[in-house]
PDB file with SEQRES, HELIX, SHEET and CRYST1 records, atoms N, CA, C and O in Angstrom:
SEQRES   1 A   78  MET SER GLU PRO GLY ARG VAL ARG MET ARG ARG SER ARG          
SEQRES   2 A   78  GLY GLU VAL GLU ALA LEU VAL ALA GLU PHE GLU ALA SER          
SEQRES   3 A   78  GLY LEU MET ARG GLU ALA PHE CYS ARG GLN TRP ALA LEU          
SEQRES   4 A   78  ALA VAL GLY MET LEU ASP LYS TYR ARG ARG ARG VAL HIS          
SEQRES   5 A   78  ASP GLY HIS LEU HIS GLU GLY LEU CYS PHE LEU LEU ASN          
SEQRES   6 A   78  TRP PHE ARG GLN ALA VAL ILE PRO MET ALA ILE ILE CYS          
HELIX    1 AA1 ARG A   13  SER A   26  1                                  14    
HELIX    2 AA2 ARG A   30  TRP A   37  1                                   8    
HELIX    3 AA3 VAL A   41  TRP A   66  1                                  26    
HELIX    4 AA4 PHE A   67  VAL A   71  3                                   5    
HELIX    5 AA5 ILE A   72  ILE A   77  1                                   6    
CRYST1    1.000    1.000    1.000  90.00  90.00  90.00 P 1           1          
ATOM      1  N   MET A   1      90.184  61.218 133.288  1.00  0.00           N  
ATOM      2  CA  MET A   1      88.839  61.121 133.786  1.00  0.00           C  
ATOM      3  C   MET A   1      88.718  59.841 134.609  1.00  0.00           C  
ATOM      4  O   MET A   1      89.283  58.810 134.245  1.00  0.00           O  
ATOM      5  N   SER A   2      87.982  59.907 135.713  1.00  0.00           N  
ATOM      6  CA  SER A   2      87.861  58.733 136.573  1.00  0.00           C  
ATOM      7  C   SER A   2      86.807  57.772 136.048  1.00  0.00           C  
ATOM      8  O   SER A   2      85.903  58.152 135.305  1.00  0.00           O  
ATOM      9  N   GLU A   3      86.948  56.542 136.448  1.00  0.00           N  
ATOM     10  CA  GLU A   3      86.004  55.511 136.025  1.00  0.00           C  
ATOM     11  C   GLU A   3      84.690  55.673 136.773  1.00  0.00           C  
ATOM     12  O   GLU A   3      84.688  56.129 137.917  1.00  0.00           O  
ATOM     13  N   PRO A   4      83.573  55.309 136.153  1.00  0.00           N  
ATOM     14  CA  PRO A   4      82.283  55.394 136.840  1.00  0.00           C  
ATOM     15  C   PRO A   4      82.275  54.511 138.079  1.00  0.00           C  
ATOM     16  O   PRO A   4      82.754  53.377 138.047  1.00  0.00           O  
ATOM     17  N   GLY A   5      81.732  55.032 139.161  1.00  0.00           N  
ATOM     18  CA  GLY A   5      81.642  54.259 140.390  1.00  0.00           C  
ATOM     19  C   GLY A   5      82.884  54.307 141.252  1.00  0.00           C  
ATOM     20  O   GLY A   5      82.892  53.751 142.350  1.00  0.00           O  
ATOM     21  N   ARG A   6      83.936  54.959 140.778  1.00  0.00           N  
ATOM     22  CA  ARG A   6      85.171  55.075 141.561  1.00  0.00           C  
ATOM     23  C   ARG A   6      85.182  56.386 142.311  1.00  0.00           C  
ATOM     24  O   ARG A   6      84.814  57.427 141.766  1.00  0.00           O  
ATOM     25  N   VAL A   7      85.597  56.337 143.545  1.00  0.00           N  
ATOM     26  CA  VAL A   7      85.671  57.544 144.357  1.00  0.00           C  
ATOM     27  C   VAL A   7      87.123  58.003 144.405  1.00  0.00           C  
ATOM     28  O   VAL A   7      88.020  57.217 144.711  1.00  0.00           O  
ATOM     29  N   ARG A   8      87.344  59.250 144.108  1.00  0.00           N  
ATOM     30  CA  ARG A   8      88.692  59.802 144.182  1.00  0.00           C  
ATOM     31  C   ARG A   8      88.988  60.169 145.628  1.00  0.00           C  
ATOM     32  O   ARG A   8      88.138  60.729 146.320  1.00  0.00           O  
ATOM     33  N   MET A   9      90.195  59.851 146.081  1.00  0.00           N  
ATOM     34  CA  MET A   9      90.569  60.134 147.447  1.00  0.00           C  
ATOM     35  C   MET A   9      91.668  61.193 147.455  1.00  0.00           C  
ATOM     36  O   MET A   9      92.716  61.024 146.833  1.00  0.00           O  
ATOM     37  N   ARG A  10      91.413  62.270 148.161  1.00  0.00           N  
ATOM     38  CA  ARG A  10      92.420  63.317 148.295  1.00  0.00           C  
ATOM     39  C   ARG A  10      93.182  63.066 149.586  1.00  0.00           C  
ATOM     40  O   ARG A  10      92.586  62.926 150.654  1.00  0.00           O  
ATOM     41  N   ARG A  11      94.495  63.011 149.480  1.00  0.00           N  
ATOM     42  CA  ARG A  11      95.321  62.730 150.648  1.00  0.00           C  
ATOM     43  C   ARG A  11      95.814  64.038 151.265  1.00  0.00           C  
ATOM     44  O   ARG A  11      96.110  64.998 150.553  1.00  0.00           O  
ATOM     45  N   SER A  12      95.899  64.064 152.578  1.00  0.00           N  
ATOM     46  CA  SER A  12      96.404  65.239 153.278  1.00  0.00           C  
ATOM     47  C   SER A  12      97.921  65.313 153.088  1.00  0.00           C  
ATOM     48  O   SER A  12      98.543  64.361 152.619  1.00  0.00           O  
ATOM     49  N   ARG A  13      98.502  66.449 153.457  1.00  0.00           N  
ATOM     50  CA  ARG A  13      99.950  66.611 153.352  1.00  0.00           C  
ATOM     51  C   ARG A  13     100.662  65.555 154.189  1.00  0.00           C  
ATOM     52  O   ARG A  13     101.658  64.977 153.753  1.00  0.00           O  
ATOM     53  N   GLY A  14     100.151  65.307 155.388  1.00  0.00           N  
ATOM     54  CA  GLY A  14     100.755  64.300 156.260  1.00  0.00           C  
ATOM     55  C   GLY A  14     100.686  62.910 155.666  1.00  0.00           C  
ATOM     56  O   GLY A  14     101.646  62.146 155.765  1.00  0.00           O  
ATOM     57  N   GLU A  15      99.560  62.567 155.045  1.00  0.00           N  
ATOM     58  CA  GLU A  15      99.425  61.256 154.407  1.00  0.00           C  
ATOM     59  C   GLU A  15     100.388  61.109 153.237  1.00  0.00           C  
ATOM     60  O   GLU A  15     100.986  60.051 153.039  1.00  0.00           O  
ATOM     61  N   VAL A  16     100.530  62.180 152.466  1.00  0.00           N  
ATOM     62  CA  VAL A  16     101.444  62.152 151.315  1.00  0.00           C  
ATOM     63  C   VAL A  16     102.880  61.979 151.793  1.00  0.00           C  
ATOM     64  O   VAL A  16     103.625  61.170 151.240  1.00  0.00           O  
ATOM     65  N   GLU A  17     103.271  62.733 152.817  1.00  0.00           N  
ATOM     66  CA  GLU A  17     104.634  62.621 153.336  1.00  0.00           C  
ATOM     67  C   GLU A  17     104.889  61.221 153.891  1.00  0.00           C  
ATOM     68  O   GLU A  17     105.970  60.665 153.697  1.00  0.00           O  
ATOM     69  N   ALA A  18     103.896  60.649 154.582  1.00  0.00           N  
ATOM     70  CA  ALA A  18     104.053  59.299 155.134  1.00  0.00           C  
ATOM     71  C   ALA A  18     104.159  58.265 154.018  1.00  0.00           C  
ATOM     72  O   ALA A  18     104.956  57.332 154.115  1.00  0.00           O  
ATOM     73  N   LEU A  19     103.370  58.422 152.969  1.00  0.00           N  
ATOM     74  CA  LEU A  19     103.406  57.492 151.845  1.00  0.00           C  
ATOM     75  C   LEU A  19     104.759  57.541 151.147  1.00  0.00           C  
ATOM     76  O   LEU A  19     105.329  56.502 150.816  1.00  0.00           O  
ATOM     77  N   VAL A  20     105.271  58.743 150.925  1.00  0.00           N  
ATOM     78  CA  VAL A  20     106.580  58.904 150.283  1.00  0.00           C  
ATOM     79  C   VAL A  20     107.682  58.319 151.165  1.00  0.00           C  
ATOM     80  O   VAL A  20     108.585  57.645 150.668  1.00  0.00           O  
ATOM     81  N   ALA A  21     107.610  58.576 152.468  1.00  0.00           N  
ATOM     82  CA  ALA A  21     108.622  58.029 153.383  1.00  0.00           C  
ATOM     83  C   ALA A  21     108.569  56.509 153.380  1.00  0.00           C  
ATOM     84  O   ALA A  21     109.610  55.851 153.399  1.00  0.00           O  
ATOM     85  N   GLU A  22     107.370  55.950 153.355  1.00  0.00           N  
ATOM     86  CA  GLU A  22     107.239  54.489 153.326  1.00  0.00           C  
ATOM     87  C   GLU A  22     107.802  53.913 152.033  1.00  0.00           C  
ATOM     88  O   GLU A  22     108.463  52.874 152.042  1.00  0.00           O  
ATOM     89  N   PHE A  23     107.535  54.597 150.915  1.00  0.00           N  
ATOM     90  CA  PHE A  23     108.088  54.138 149.636  1.00  0.00           C  
ATOM     91  C   PHE A  23     109.610  54.147 149.692  1.00  0.00           C  
ATOM     92  O   PHE A  23     110.250  53.165 149.315  1.00  0.00           O  
ATOM     93  N   GLU A  24     110.190  55.243 150.158  1.00  0.00           N  
ATOM     94  CA  GLU A  24     111.645  55.372 150.153  1.00  0.00           C  
ATOM     95  C   GLU A  24     112.304  54.373 151.104  1.00  0.00           C  
ATOM     96  O   GLU A  24     113.430  53.939 150.864  1.00  0.00           O  
ATOM     97  N   ALA A  25     111.614  54.010 152.168  1.00  0.00           N  
ATOM     98  CA  ALA A  25     112.162  53.037 153.117  1.00  0.00           C  
ATOM     99  C   ALA A  25     111.938  51.595 152.663  1.00  0.00           C  
ATOM    100  O   ALA A  25     112.607  50.678 153.140  1.00  0.00           O  
ATOM    101  N   SER A  26     110.994  51.398 151.741  1.00  0.00           N  
ATOM    102  CA  SER A  26     110.611  50.043 151.355  1.00  0.00           C  
ATOM    103  C   SER A  26     111.660  49.325 150.513  1.00  0.00           C  
ATOM    104  O   SER A  26     111.793  48.104 150.590  1.00  0.00           O  
ATOM    105  N   GLY A  27     112.405  50.082 149.711  1.00  0.00           N  
ATOM    106  CA  GLY A  27     113.374  49.457 148.816  1.00  0.00           C  
ATOM    107  C   GLY A  27     112.726  48.845 147.584  1.00  0.00           C  
ATOM    108  O   GLY A  27     113.412  48.222 146.773  1.00  0.00           O  
ATOM    109  N   LEU A  28     111.425  49.009 147.430  1.00  0.00           N  
ATOM    110  CA  LEU A  28     110.714  48.454 146.275  1.00  0.00           C  
ATOM    111  C   LEU A  28     110.839  49.367 145.068  1.00  0.00           C  
ATOM    112  O   LEU A  28     111.085  50.566 145.200  1.00  0.00           O  
ATOM    113  N   MET A  29     110.668  48.786 143.899  1.00  0.00           N  
ATOM    114  CA  MET A  29     110.558  49.585 142.681  1.00  0.00           C  
ATOM    115  C   MET A  29     109.222  50.311 142.730  1.00  0.00           C  
ATOM    116  O   MET A  29     108.294  49.877 143.413  1.00  0.00           O  
ATOM    117  N   ARG A  30     109.132  51.405 142.011  1.00  0.00           N  
ATOM    118  CA  ARG A  30     107.895  52.205 142.043  1.00  0.00           C  
ATOM    119  C   ARG A  30     106.674  51.386 141.661  1.00  0.00           C  
ATOM    120  O   ARG A  30     105.627  51.483 142.302  1.00  0.00           O  
ATOM    121  N   GLU A  31     106.811  50.583 140.620  1.00  0.00           N  
ATOM    122  CA  GLU A  31     105.662  49.818 140.130  1.00  0.00           C  
ATOM    123  C   GLU A  31     105.148  48.843 141.191  1.00  0.00           C  
ATOM    124  O   GLU A  31     103.939  48.722 141.394  1.00  0.00           O  
ATOM    125  N   ALA A  32     106.065  48.153 141.862  1.00  0.00           N  
ATOM    126  CA  ALA A  32     105.679  47.179 142.890  1.00  0.00           C  
ATOM    127  C   ALA A  32     105.018  47.879 144.074  1.00  0.00           C  
ATOM    128  O   ALA A  32     104.002  47.414 144.589  1.00  0.00           O  
ATOM    129  N   PHE A  33     105.598  48.996 144.500  1.00  0.00           N  
ATOM    130  CA  PHE A  33     105.018  49.740 145.613  1.00  0.00           C  
ATOM    131  C   PHE A  33     103.620  50.237 145.261  1.00  0.00           C  
ATOM    132  O   PHE A  33     102.695  50.139 146.067  1.00  0.00           O  
ATOM    133  N   CYS A  34     103.475  50.770 144.056  1.00  0.00           N  
ATOM    134  CA  CYS A  34     102.180  51.313 143.639  1.00  0.00           C  
ATOM    135  C   CYS A  34     101.130  50.217 143.509  1.00  0.00           C  
ATOM    136  O   CYS A  34      99.955  50.456 143.788  1.00  0.00           O  
ATOM    137  N   ARG A  35     101.529  49.028 143.094  1.00  0.00           N  
ATOM    138  CA  ARG A  35     100.579  47.911 143.033  1.00  0.00           C  
ATOM    139  C   ARG A  35     100.050  47.592 144.421  1.00  0.00           C  
ATOM    140  O   ARG A  35      98.857  47.349 144.600  1.00  0.00           O  
ATOM    141  N   GLN A  36     100.951  47.595 145.409  1.00  0.00           N  
ATOM    142  CA  GLN A  36     100.540  47.293 146.781  1.00  0.00           C  
ATOM    143  C   GLN A  36      99.552  48.321 147.318  1.00  0.00           C  
ATOM    144  O   GLN A  36      98.647  47.975 148.078  1.00  0.00           O  
ATOM    145  N   TRP A  37      99.716  49.562 146.934  1.00  0.00           N  
ATOM    146  CA  TRP A  37      98.887  50.645 147.445  1.00  0.00           C  
ATOM    147  C   TRP A  37      97.768  51.046 146.487  1.00  0.00           C  
ATOM    148  O   TRP A  37      97.035  51.997 146.761  1.00  0.00           O  
ATOM    149  N   ALA A  38      97.626  50.336 145.368  1.00  0.00           N  
ATOM    150  CA  ALA A  38      96.625  50.675 144.343  1.00  0.00           C  
ATOM    151  C   ALA A  38      96.752  52.154 143.967  1.00  0.00           C  
ATOM    152  O   ALA A  38      95.787  52.917 144.006  1.00  0.00           O  
ATOM    153  N   LEU A  39      97.969  52.521 143.606  1.00  0.00           N  
ATOM    154  CA  LEU A  39      98.314  53.907 143.325  1.00  0.00           C  
ATOM    155  C   LEU A  39      98.978  53.976 141.954  1.00  0.00           C  
ATOM    156  O   LEU A  39      99.788  53.115 141.610  1.00  0.00           O  
ATOM    157  N   ALA A  40      98.642  54.981 141.184  1.00  0.00           N  
ATOM    158  CA  ALA A  40      99.285  55.166 139.883  1.00  0.00           C  
ATOM    159  C   ALA A  40     100.725  55.628 140.087  1.00  0.00           C  
ATOM    160  O   ALA A  40     101.003  56.430 140.979  1.00  0.00           O  
ATOM    161  N   VAL A  41     101.632  55.125 139.264  1.00  0.00           N  
ATOM    162  CA  VAL A  41     103.043  55.494 139.372  1.00  0.00           C  
ATOM    163  C   VAL A  41     103.210  57.002 139.202  1.00  0.00           C  
ATOM    164  O   VAL A  41     104.008  57.623 139.906  1.00  0.00           O  
ATOM    165  N   GLY A  42     102.474  57.581 138.288  1.00  0.00           N  
ATOM    166  CA  GLY A  42     102.551  59.031 138.076  1.00  0.00           C  
ATOM    167  C   GLY A  42     102.147  59.816 139.317  1.00  0.00           C  
ATOM    168  O   GLY A  42     102.708  60.877 139.592  1.00  0.00           O  
ATOM    169  N   MET A  43     101.179  59.299 140.065  1.00  0.00           N  
ATOM    170  CA  MET A  43     100.753  59.976 141.288  1.00  0.00           C  
ATOM    171  C   MET A  43     101.848  59.896 142.354  1.00  0.00           C  
ATOM    172  O   MET A  43     102.091  60.865 143.073  1.00  0.00           O  
ATOM    173  N   LEU A  44     102.509  58.737 142.452  1.00  0.00           N  
ATOM    174  CA  LEU A  44     103.629  58.612 143.394  1.00  0.00           C  
ATOM    175  C   LEU A  44     104.734  59.598 143.019  1.00  0.00           C  
ATOM    176  O   LEU A  44     105.303  60.257 143.890  1.00  0.00           O  
ATOM    177  N   ASP A  45     105.034  59.698 141.738  1.00  0.00           N  
ATOM    178  CA  ASP A  45     106.053  60.649 141.284  1.00  0.00           C  
ATOM    179  C   ASP A  45     105.672  62.071 141.656  1.00  0.00           C  
ATOM    180  O   ASP A  45     106.517  62.848 142.101  1.00  0.00           O  
ATOM    181  N   LYS A  46     104.408  62.414 141.476  1.00  0.00           N  
ATOM    182  CA  LYS A  46     103.912  63.750 141.820  1.00  0.00           C  
ATOM    183  C   LYS A  46     104.056  64.001 143.322  1.00  0.00           C  
ATOM    184  O   LYS A  46     104.496  65.074 143.735  1.00  0.00           O  
ATOM    185  N   TYR A  47     103.686  63.016 144.131  1.00  0.00           N  
ATOM    186  CA  TYR A  47     103.817  63.147 145.579  1.00  0.00           C  
ATOM    187  C   TYR A  47     105.277  63.331 145.975  1.00  0.00           C  
ATOM    188  O   TYR A  47     105.587  64.163 146.828  1.00  0.00           O  
ATOM    189  N   ARG A  48     106.171  62.564 145.365  1.00  0.00           N  
ATOM    190  CA  ARG A  48     107.595  62.658 145.706  1.00  0.00           C  
ATOM    191  C   ARG A  48     108.139  64.039 145.353  1.00  0.00           C  
ATOM    192  O   ARG A  48     108.884  64.629 146.135  1.00  0.00           O  
ATOM    193  N   ARG A  49     107.776  64.556 144.185  1.00  0.00           N  
ATOM    194  CA  ARG A  49     108.221  65.907 143.810  1.00  0.00           C  
ATOM    195  C   ARG A  49     107.695  66.938 144.802  1.00  0.00           C  
ATOM    196  O   ARG A  49     108.423  67.830 145.238  1.00  0.00           O  
ATOM    197  N   ARG A  50     106.434  66.802 145.146  1.00  0.00           N  
ATOM    198  CA  ARG A  50     105.807  67.754 146.060  1.00  0.00           C  
ATOM    199  C   ARG A  50     106.508  67.742 147.420  1.00  0.00           C  
ATOM    200  O   ARG A  50     106.783  68.799 147.989  1.00  0.00           O  
ATOM    201  N   VAL A  51     106.793  66.557 147.934  1.00  0.00           N  
ATOM    202  CA  VAL A  51     107.446  66.445 149.241  1.00  0.00           C  
ATOM    203  C   VAL A  51     108.861  67.007 149.177  1.00  0.00           C  
ATOM    204  O   VAL A  51     109.252  67.792 150.041  1.00  0.00           O  
ATOM    205  N   HIS A  52     109.635  66.615 148.164  1.00  0.00           N  
ATOM    206  CA  HIS A  52     111.024  67.051 148.096  1.00  0.00           C  
ATOM    207  C   HIS A  52     111.143  68.530 147.742  1.00  0.00           C  
ATOM    208  O   HIS A  52     112.039  69.205 148.249  1.00  0.00           O  
ATOM    209  N   ASP A  53     110.269  69.049 146.892  1.00  0.00           N  
ATOM    210  CA  ASP A  53     110.289  70.479 146.584  1.00  0.00           C  
ATOM    211  C   ASP A  53     109.910  71.286 147.815  1.00  0.00           C  
ATOM    212  O   ASP A  53     110.465  72.360 148.048  1.00  0.00           O  
ATOM    213  N   GLY A  54     108.972  70.781 148.602  1.00  0.00           N  
ATOM    214  CA  GLY A  54     108.572  71.465 149.832  1.00  0.00           C  
ATOM    215  C   GLY A  54     109.709  71.536 150.822  1.00  0.00           C  
ATOM    216  O   GLY A  54     109.900  72.560 151.477  1.00  0.00           O  
ATOM    217  N   HIS A  55     110.477  70.449 150.942  1.00  0.00           N  
ATOM    218  CA  HIS A  55     111.615  70.451 151.849  1.00  0.00           C  
ATOM    219  C   HIS A  55     112.688  71.411 151.364  1.00  0.00           C  
ATOM    220  O   HIS A  55     113.331  72.086 152.167  1.00  0.00           O  
ATOM    221  N   LEU A  56     112.881  71.474 150.060  1.00  0.00           N  
ATOM    222  CA  LEU A  56     113.853  72.400 149.502  1.00  0.00           C  
ATOM    223  C   LEU A  56     113.422  73.831 149.800  1.00  0.00           C  
ATOM    224  O   LEU A  56     114.244  74.668 150.173  1.00  0.00           O  
ATOM    225  N   HIS A  57     112.141  74.107 149.637  1.00  0.00           N  
ATOM    226  CA  HIS A  57     111.616  75.443 149.890  1.00  0.00           C  
ATOM    227  C   HIS A  57     111.822  75.830 151.352  1.00  0.00           C  
ATOM    228  O   HIS A  57     112.210  76.960 151.647  1.00  0.00           O  
ATOM    229  N   GLU A  58     111.562  74.884 152.280  1.00  0.00           N  
ATOM    230  CA  GLU A  58     111.751  75.163 153.697  1.00  0.00           C  
ATOM    231  C   GLU A  58     113.215  75.471 153.992  1.00  0.00           C  
ATOM    232  O   GLU A  58     113.514  76.369 154.780  1.00  0.00           O  
ATOM    233  N   GLY A  59     114.128  74.734 153.365  1.00  0.00           N  
ATOM    234  CA  GLY A  59     115.549  74.971 153.572  1.00  0.00           C  
ATOM    235  C   GLY A  59     115.982  76.330 153.050  1.00  0.00           C  
ATOM    236  O   GLY A  59     116.781  77.018 153.685  1.00  0.00           O  
ATOM    237  N   LEU A  60     115.458  76.717 151.897  1.00  0.00           N  
ATOM    238  CA  LEU A  60     115.806  78.023 151.340  1.00  0.00           C  
ATOM    239  C   LEU A  60     115.272  79.146 152.210  1.00  0.00           C  
ATOM    240  O   LEU A  60     115.942  80.163 152.389  1.00  0.00           O  
ATOM    241  N   CYS A  61     114.073  78.977 152.754  1.00  0.00           N  
ATOM    242  CA  CYS A  61     113.499  79.991 153.646  1.00  0.00           C  
ATOM    243  C   CYS A  61     114.353  80.135 154.899  1.00  0.00           C  
ATOM    244  O   CYS A  61     114.581  81.250 155.367  1.00  0.00           O  
ATOM    245  N   PHE A  62     114.829  79.014 155.448  1.00  0.00           N  
ATOM    246  CA  PHE A  62     115.692  79.050 156.625  1.00  0.00           C  
ATOM    247  C   PHE A  62     116.961  79.840 156.321  1.00  0.00           C  
ATOM    248  O   PHE A  62     117.354  80.711 157.097  1.00  0.00           O  
ATOM    249  N   LEU A  63     117.605  79.536 155.185  1.00  0.00           N  
ATOM    250  CA  LEU A  63     118.843  80.234 154.827  1.00  0.00           C  
ATOM    251  C   LEU A  63     118.608  81.721 154.603  1.00  0.00           C  
ATOM    252  O   LEU A  63     119.423  82.552 155.004  1.00  0.00           O  
ATOM    253  N   LEU A  64     117.500  82.052 153.967  1.00  0.00           N  
ATOM    254  CA  LEU A  64     117.194  83.456 153.726  1.00  0.00           C  
ATOM    255  C   LEU A  64     116.991  84.198 155.045  1.00  0.00           C  
ATOM    256  O   LEU A  64     117.496  85.308 155.218  1.00  0.00           O  
ATOM    257  N   ASN A  65     116.257  83.592 155.970  1.00  0.00           N  
ATOM    258  CA  ASN A  65     116.051  84.228 157.275  1.00  0.00           C  
ATOM    259  C   ASN A  65     117.363  84.375 158.029  1.00  0.00           C  
ATOM    260  O   ASN A  65     117.603  85.404 158.660  1.00  0.00           O  
ATOM    261  N   TRP A  66     118.219  83.348 157.969  1.00  0.00           N  
ATOM    262  CA  TRP A  66     119.525  83.427 158.627  1.00  0.00           C  
ATOM    263  C   TRP A  66     120.350  84.559 158.025  1.00  0.00           C  
ATOM    264  O   TRP A  66     120.977  85.340 158.741  1.00  0.00           O  
ATOM    265  N   PHE A  67     120.339  84.632 156.706  1.00  0.00           N  
ATOM    266  CA  PHE A  67     121.101  85.668 156.009  1.00  0.00           C  
ATOM    267  C   PHE A  67     120.630  87.053 156.438  1.00  0.00           C  
ATOM    268  O   PHE A  67     121.440  87.943 156.700  1.00  0.00           O  
ATOM    269  N   ARG A  68     119.321  87.222 156.506  1.00  0.00           N  
ATOM    270  CA  ARG A  68     118.766  88.520 156.910  1.00  0.00           C  
ATOM    271  C   ARG A  68     119.193  88.887 158.331  1.00  0.00           C  
ATOM    272  O   ARG A  68     119.502  90.047 158.606  1.00  0.00           O  
ATOM    273  N   GLN A  69     119.211  87.916 159.224  1.00  0.00           N  
ATOM    274  CA  GLN A  69     119.520  88.194 160.625  1.00  0.00           C  
ATOM    275  C   GLN A  69     121.012  88.319 160.888  1.00  0.00           C  
ATOM    276  O   GLN A  69     121.415  89.145 161.707  1.00  0.00           O  
ATOM    277  N   ALA A  70     121.838  87.533 160.226  1.00  0.00           N  
ATOM    278  CA  ALA A  70     123.257  87.485 160.552  1.00  0.00           C  
ATOM    279  C   ALA A  70     124.123  88.344 159.635  1.00  0.00           C  
ATOM    280  O   ALA A  70     124.983  89.082 160.115  1.00  0.00           O  
ATOM    281  N   VAL A  71     123.915  88.262 158.365  1.00  0.00           N  
ATOM    282  CA  VAL A  71     124.822  88.870 157.413  1.00  0.00           C  
ATOM    283  C   VAL A  71     124.490  90.349 157.184  1.00  0.00           C  
ATOM    284  O   VAL A  71     125.396  91.182 157.159  1.00  0.00           O  
ATOM    285  N   ILE A  72     123.255  90.676 157.023  1.00  0.00           N  
ATOM    286  CA  ILE A  72     122.895  92.072 156.727  1.00  0.00           C  
ATOM    287  C   ILE A  72     123.278  93.016 157.874  1.00  0.00           C  
ATOM    288  O   ILE A  72     123.840  94.077 157.606  1.00  0.00           O  
ATOM    289  N   PRO A  73     122.995  92.674 159.155  1.00  0.00           N  
ATOM    290  CA  PRO A  73     123.433  93.590 160.214  1.00  0.00           C  
ATOM    291  C   PRO A  73     124.956  93.790 160.254  1.00  0.00           C  
ATOM    292  O   PRO A  73     125.425  94.889 160.549  1.00  0.00           O  
ATOM    293  N   MET A  74     125.729  92.735 159.959  1.00  0.00           N  
ATOM    294  CA  MET A  74     127.191  92.875 159.930  1.00  0.00           C  
ATOM    295  C   MET A  74     127.624  93.832 158.826  1.00  0.00           C  
ATOM    296  O   MET A  74     128.565  94.604 159.012  1.00  0.00           O  
ATOM    297  N   ALA A  75     126.962  93.791 157.705  1.00  0.00           N  
ATOM    298  CA  ALA A  75     127.319  94.679 156.595  1.00  0.00           C  
ATOM    299  C   ALA A  75     127.044  96.123 156.976  1.00  0.00           C  
ATOM    300  O   ALA A  75     127.766  97.021 156.543  1.00  0.00           O  
ATOM    301  N   ILE A  76     126.032  96.359 157.762  1.00  0.00           N  
ATOM    302  CA  ILE A  76     125.710  97.725 158.179  1.00  0.00           C  
ATOM    303  C   ILE A  76     126.758  98.232 159.181  1.00  0.00           C  
ATOM    304  O   ILE A  76     127.146  99.399 159.138  1.00  0.00           O  
ATOM    305  N   ILE A  77     127.219  97.344 160.089  1.00  0.00           N  
ATOM    306  CA  ILE A  77     128.203  97.729 161.096  1.00  0.00           C  
ATOM    307  C   ILE A  77     129.552  98.029 160.440  1.00  0.00           C  
ATOM    308  O   ILE A  77     130.203  99.012 160.791  1.00  0.00           O  
ATOM    309  N   CYS A  78     129.971  97.197 159.499  1.00  0.00           N  
ATOM    310  CA  CYS A  78     131.290  97.360 158.870  1.00  0.00           C  
ATOM    311  C   CYS A  78     131.194  98.462 157.906  1.00  0.00           C  
ATOM    312  O   CYS A  78     132.179  98.793 157.246  1.00  0.00           O  
TER     313      CYS A  78                                                      
END                                                                             
């Protein structure tokens, strides 16, 4: 539950990706980075999972589309 008088800020996908990229480039420990950004460590972890899982999903979709276009037609010909 949030503290009274505090406004919760929802970050866009682009903001989350930029924040994660900045963290990874910073070389700082999670706690130090989160102190600088007034961010909970758990939220940074959540953002990192979201960004990396999204990239994994995009890669799997690419491979699946490639497989459908390249491999399946060859199997039909042979």
